[in-house]
Structure formats: C-alpha cells, structure tokens
N, C-alpha and C positions, 0 to 999 in steps of 0.2 A: 738877419742871417744866423743860422744855427751855428753855434760854436762847437768845434770838434777838438778834443784833446787826444793827440796821438802819442803813444808811448812805443818806442822802439824796443822790441823784445831781444833779449840776449841770445835767444836760440832762433835759427832760421825757421820761418813758417813751413818750409818744405821738408823739414826733418822727417825722417822715417822712424816709426816705432821699432824698438830693438827687441821686443819680446813681450809676452803677456805678463800680467800682474797677478799675484796670488792675494787672497783676502787678508792673510796675516800681515803682509807688507803694507797693505792699505790701512789696516788698523793701527799699525805702528806709526805710520805717517800722520794719521789723524791725532793720535795721542800727543805727538810732538807739537801740535798746534793748539792744544787745549788751553794753556795758560793765556795765550794771546787772545783767543776767542772768548774766553770767560771775561777778560778785562773789557773787550769790545762790547759784550752783552751788557755789562753793568753800566757802561757809558750810555749806551742806547736806551736802557731802561730808565735812566735818570734824566733823560733829555727828550721826552716824547713830544710829538707835534701832531696837530689835527689834520684831517684830510684836506689835501690841496695846499697845505701850508707847511709841507715837510722840507723847508728850505735848508735848514742846517743838517737835517738827517741826510738829504740828498747830497750835500757837499761832503759829508763824512763818507757816504757810500762811494762817491766818485774818488775821493782820496784813497780809500782802501783799495779800490780797483786799480788805480794808477800805481800804487806801491807794488801790487802783484805783477804788473806788466801787461795789463789788458789795454786794448783800444777803448777809450772811454768817451761816451757820447752823452753829455748832460742835456737837461731841458727837453726831454722827449715827452710830449703830452703834459707839459707843465713842469713838474719837478721830477719826472721819471729819469732814471739813469740806465743806460745800456752799456755793458762791458762785453767785449768780444775777445775770445781766446782762440786764435787760429793755430792749427797744428797739422797742416798738410791735408791731403784728400781723405774724405771720410764723411760720416753722417754729421748733420748739424742738429745739436740738441740745445733746447732752451730751458733754463732754470729760472723760475720767477719767485721773488719774495716781495711782500708788501711792506710798506714803510709807516703807514699812518697809525695813530693812536686814538683813544676814545676820550670823550669829555667826562671823566670820572675823577673823583678824589680818591687816591689809593688808600686802602684801609687794611693793608697787610701787616703793618707794624715792623716790616723788615728794615734793617739799617740802611739799605740802598733803595728804599722806596722813593718813588717820584714825588717831588714836592712842587712840581711845575703847575702854575696857573696861567691862564691866558684869557683873552677876550674873544668870545665866539662871534659869529657873523650877525647875531642879534644884539650884540653889545653887552652880553652877560659875561661876568667873570666865572670861569669854570676851571676845575682841576683837569689835568691831562694825565693819562695813564695807559701803558701798554697792557690792557686787560685782555687782549685777544692773542697775545703771543707773537706779534709781529717783530718784536725785538729778537726773539729766538729765530724767526724765519730769516732775518737779515744776517744774523751771526752765522747761521748754517750756510747761507749763500756765499758769504765771504770765506768761510772755512772750506767749502767745496772748491771755490776758485783757487785758494792757496794750495790745496792738495792736488788738484788737476794740473796746475802749473808745475808743481814739483815733480809730477810723474809723467811729463810729456813724452819721455822716451818709451812709454808703454802703450801709447794710444795715438790714433790719428783721427782728425776731424776738426770740427769747430763747435765751441760751446759759447752760447750767448747768455749772459747773466743779466736779469731784469730786476731792477729795484723800482717797484711800481707804487705810485701814489694812490691814495683815496679808494682803497678796497672797501672800507667801511661805508662809503657813500656810493658804492657800485659805479664809480665813474672813471677810475684810474685805468683799467684795461681798455675801456672804450676810447679814452683820450690818447693813449699810447698807440693804439691801432690806427686811429684817425690821423695821427702825426707821422705815419709811415713806417711803423715798426716792422710790418711784413713786406714792405716795398724797398726800404732803404738799407736793409741789413740782409745777411745771408738767409736764404729761405729755410725756415725751420722744418725739420722732418719729425721731431718729437718734442713735446713740451712737458716739463715736469714741475711739480710744486709739492709742498708739504704744508700741513697745518697742525699746530699743537692740539692735543686732545685733553680735555679736563677730566676724563674718567679712566683713561688708560695709564698704567704705571710707566714712569720714566724707564727707558731702556727697552721699550716695546715699540712696534709699529703696527698700524692698522691699515687695512685695505678694503675697498668696496668696488668691485668691478661694475661696469655699466653706470647707471644713475647713482651718483653719490650725494648730490645736493640739488636743490629745487630751482625751477623758475620762480622769480620773485617780482611781484608788481606792487606798486603803491597807488591808491586811488583816493581822491577827495570827492565827497558827495555833499552838495548843498540842497537841503530839503526846504522848499518854500511853503508858505501858508498865508493865512490872513490873520494878523494879530488882533489883540483887543484885551478887554478887561477879563481877569480871571473869574469874575462873578457871572459873566455872560458868555459862556463857551459856545452857546448856540449861535452867536453872532460871528464866530470866528471859524477858521479852519486850522486846527492846532498842529503846527509842524513838529512839536515835541511828540505828540501821539503818532504822527505819521512816521517820524524817524524811528520811534520805538517799534512800530510794525515792520519797518524795513529791516531793522537789526535782526528781529526774530525770523523774518522770512528768508533772509540771506543764509541762515543756518540750514535751510532745507536744500540749498544747492548741492552741498556735499553729501548730505544724508539721503536725499531723494532723487537727485537729478544727475549725479555722476556715479559711474559704476563703482561699487565698493572695492573693486580690484585696481582702481586708479587712485593713487595718492593725490589728495587735494586738501587745501586749507583756505577758509575765508574767515578772517578775523577783523572785527571792528575794534580798533585800539583807542579811538578817541571820539567823543561826542560832546559838542558844546552848543549851547543855545540859551537864550533868555538872559534877563538881568535881575529879575525879582520874582518872587513866588506868586504874586497876584497879577502878573502881566503875561499874557500869552504872546510869545514873540512872533516875528514874521518869518524867521528862518532858523534852521539848525544845521550845523556842520558836522559831518562824519569823516573820519580817516580810516582807511582799510588797508590791509595787506592780503594779497592772494598768492597762493603757492601751489605749484603743480610740477609734474615732470614733463609731460608731453605738451607740444604746442597746441594740439587739438583740445586738450582739457583746458589749457590756459585760455584759449579763445572762447570756449564754451562758458567758462566762468564769467568772463567779462560781459558777454552778451546777456547772460541770465541776470546779472546784477542790474543792467540797464532795463531789462524787461520788468523785473520786480519793482524797481523804483517807479517806472511809468505806471505800472498797474496799481500800485498803492495810491499814487496821486489821482489817477482816474477814478478809483473807487471813492475818493473823498470829494469828488466833484470839482476838482481844480481844472482851470483852463489849461490847454496844452502849453501855453507860454509860462505856466507856473509849475510845470513838471520839474522834478529834481534835476540839477545840473551835475552830470557825472564827468569827472575829469581824471583821465589816466595819466599819471605823472611820467615824465621821461626819465624814469629811474629803473627801467627793466633790467633784471639780471637773468641771463639764460641759465638753464639747468646745466649742472656740471656732469658731463658724461665721460666716465673713464673708459678709454678704448680697451676692449677685452683682451686683445692680443698683446698690446703694450703692457697692460696690467699683469698678465701672466708672466711675461719676461721679467718684470721688475720684482714681482713677488717671489719668483724662483730664486733670484739672487739674494733677496732679503732672508729667505730661509737658510740659504747656505752661509750667509754672513752672521746672522743672529741665532739661528736655531729655530725650528718650526714652532716651538712653544712660545716664542716671543714675537711671532708674526700672526696677528689676530684678524680674522675676517669680521668686519663691522657692517651693520645694516645701514641703509641710506638714511639721510636726514632731510628735513624740510627747511633747513636754513639755506641761505644763499651765499654764493662766493663768485666774484666776477672772473676768477680764473677760467671758468667755463666758457667765457667769451672767446678765448684764444682757440678753442676747438669748434666754435660755431661760425667761423668765417667761411668764405667760399672755398678756401684751400682745404678745409676739413682735416686739419692737422690732428693726428692722434695725440691726446693729452692724458695725463694721469696725475692726480693728486692723492697723496697718502697721508694718513694720520700719524702723528708723532706723539707717543705717550709722554706725558709731562709731569705726572703727579708723583710726589715723593712716596716711596713704598710704605713708609710708616703711616701716612695719611690714608692710603688705600686700605691698609690693615685696620686702622681705626674706624674707617667708614664701614667696612665689612662687619665690624663688631657692633655697629650702631651707635658709636660714640661721637661721631660728627657727620655733618653733611658736606660733601665736597662742593666748593663753589664752582659755578659754571664759568665758561668764558663770558666776558663782558661783566663779570662781577668785580667789584672794587676789592674783593678779598682773594681773587685768584692770583696764584704765583706758581711757577714751575720749579722743578728740581733742575736748575739750569745747567749744572755741570754734566749730569748724565744725559740730559735731553740734547744738549748741543753735540756731545760726542756721538750719540746714536744718530742724530740728524745728519751730521757731516759724513759719517760712515755710510749711511743709507743712500744719501743723495749721490755721493761720489761713486759708490758701487753701481748704482743704477745707470749713471752716465757711462761708466767704463763698460758695463754689460752691453749697452746700446752701441758702443764703439767696437764691440767684439774684442775687448782688451783683457778680459778676465780669464784666468786659467780655469778650465773645466774639470 
C-alpha cells in the first residue's frame, strides 16, 4: 500500500485571494529565501545519487515539502515525490524538477565539490556528480514552493510539485505516469520545468517555442558473419567489414533520405568485435542513437536502418537467418514540444520581470529530456520548459575573448553560478505560476 503523508495547512484551502501581486513584491520574497536555498543547494550538490537510486535525495525533498506545508506523497514511480499545494478554486499547474546525478568524478576544484563514489549496476566503482544541474532544479522547485506558500493570499488554484527520478536514463517520467501521476492527483492544466544552460549567463533565461528537444532512441545491432583465419578471408564472411559498410551506409539516411528541412541524427557510438588481429570473428556489435522531432521521421529512420542492415547482409551472400539482429531499446524519449500559447504567456511575464535583454530566444536542440513525456499523453497537457542561464559572467567574458572553453553539461568541470542562478530560477518559475493563476498585476 502506498504511504501518504498528509500535512494540515495553517490556512484553509478555500481561502480567497485578496489581491494581485506586483513583481517587486515577488522579488523581495525570493530574496528573503536565498540564504536557505543556497544552503540547500550545497547539501544537494555534495550528496548526489544515480538514476533510480535517489533514496536520500527523495527523503530530503519530501522533508522540505513537509516543512512548507504541502500534501506529500512519496514513492511515486519508485523514488518520485509529489507535493500538492491547494489554495481554492483555480487552475492546476505542475512544476517538475529532476533529482538524479551522473556517474562522473567532479573535477571543478570547488570547496563544495562532490566526493561521492558508489557502485553502479555493473559493479564498477564510479564517482557521482550533479553535472547536469539537477541540484539547481531541485533548489528552484523548493524555493518556488516556499514563495507560493507565503503568497497564498494573492492567488487561487492548485500547484503540484514533482521531484522526479531518473531523467538521465529517460525512465523517471514514464515511471511516475505509470504509477498514476495523472490519475491519482488533481488534473494538470499546465506543466512547467526549467533546465540550466551551460552557455547562457547566470541571470538570464532562454526560451524556445514549439520543438525544443528531440525524440531520442537507442538501438543495438548485432552483425553476423562466418569467422575464420585472417590469412584466408575468402573462406569467411567478415562481419567487421559488413559492420563498417553498415556504419557508412547509415550516414546516408540523414544526408540522402530525409528532407534537409527535417532535423535528424543517426550516430553509431559504439562498435565492438573480435579478439585478435589474425582472427575474423563471427559477429560485431553496434550501438546507435537516433534523434528527430517528428514521429514520422523517427519511424522512417528506424525502418531505413533495418533495410540497410538486411541489404548489406544480402549483398554478402548471408542466409536470411544470418541477417543482422536489430533491437530497439525500450528507452524512447519523446520530443519536447513547448506549447506556443503557453510559451507566449510565460515569456511575456519573464520580460516584465527581468527585462527583454535578459530573455533570450534559443534555437532547438537534438538532446533529449523526458519532461516531454508529460505533454505526450492522451490528455495533451500544454507544457513548457525554459532554459536557465547558469554560467558566471566572468567566464562568459573570458570565453568571448577566447581565453577558455566553457564546459558543457555532463562535463566533470561544469559548475553554475548558483547564487544568481537560483534567484533567477525561483523568480522566473514563481512568476510563471502566478501569471497562469491570473495573480500578477498588469
């Protein structure tokens, strides 16, 4: 049986908003929370956990939500946590933050750097680091909850706060949805999320209407042949050669079979076969990633890969039972499509809050993010994710002068200007929710 932790709120759920809120009051409220949120961030940064193993992180997030006065529901989709803040009749808005970290040894040299190591699922000892900014995301989630709880007299509706596991493995959103996220809780009308950006200055936000991130698929291909002595290649059917032909042929899918107006990527990231230079092996294994925006292009890529594999095997004279085995992993991440109308509303309030020069339109990316799954259900909920600038300004300036190369997300050397980034994130997310509640002064 699922355990529910219910916290009685000091204010009746049926309370009525007593007036709209101006942005200066919002900023002042956020500033009062900064010391607490920065301390929370440092704790989260120094105690990262891998995907689906966010046990202590989930407990911390549940504890933070309880202290705020939310209805707290742990163990949703594994380690996921749902916090509900009810405040009378009005829209229901969901805010999602991801909790998992990456198997990296941190190389920032910071005094608060992660020193955590753990054993991964293969039994290897690995470092663990929040190299993708999920510690910032969680800090902003809790900060937004604290601000919205304090300002309940200015808005009406329901806010659902999601601490999601396993974004890095593209399984957390799927697990929470399968565990009743959209059935057991108030029906969501809008869903919001943010993601730190490793090229935008701290204190800025970025937005990308419509497609922001891509469909992502992973595929394994086993290429079979007939092995033998390296001195007698004529007596074999060399799978190394066949795999090489397949790798090259796959690159023609995007360049010659998909419209140049349709974004698509096919990457072979791993190729393994053989044990010694004078032995022709019996098989070679490939690992691929495929990326696209539309479902039509996604399906075309998958079918063309199968056709190319079979064609290469046929041309080598292999029997049909020796054709390559193509396995599409159950790790699909749908494209993240930002609802245009929702995006317009949110960007409008961002410009009023930060100034138009600090709100930057950014092009789409071919990376994946499972937040897109929340907008891909039968309910077709409008979603929006925005970028949160995170790079210290002095590093941006040095990069512009050619003095250094900025580390990307997933780099062991990535770190944010957490003070400015958290403040901007909480201001932005809180303002977006208040705008959707109709609670901000015009």
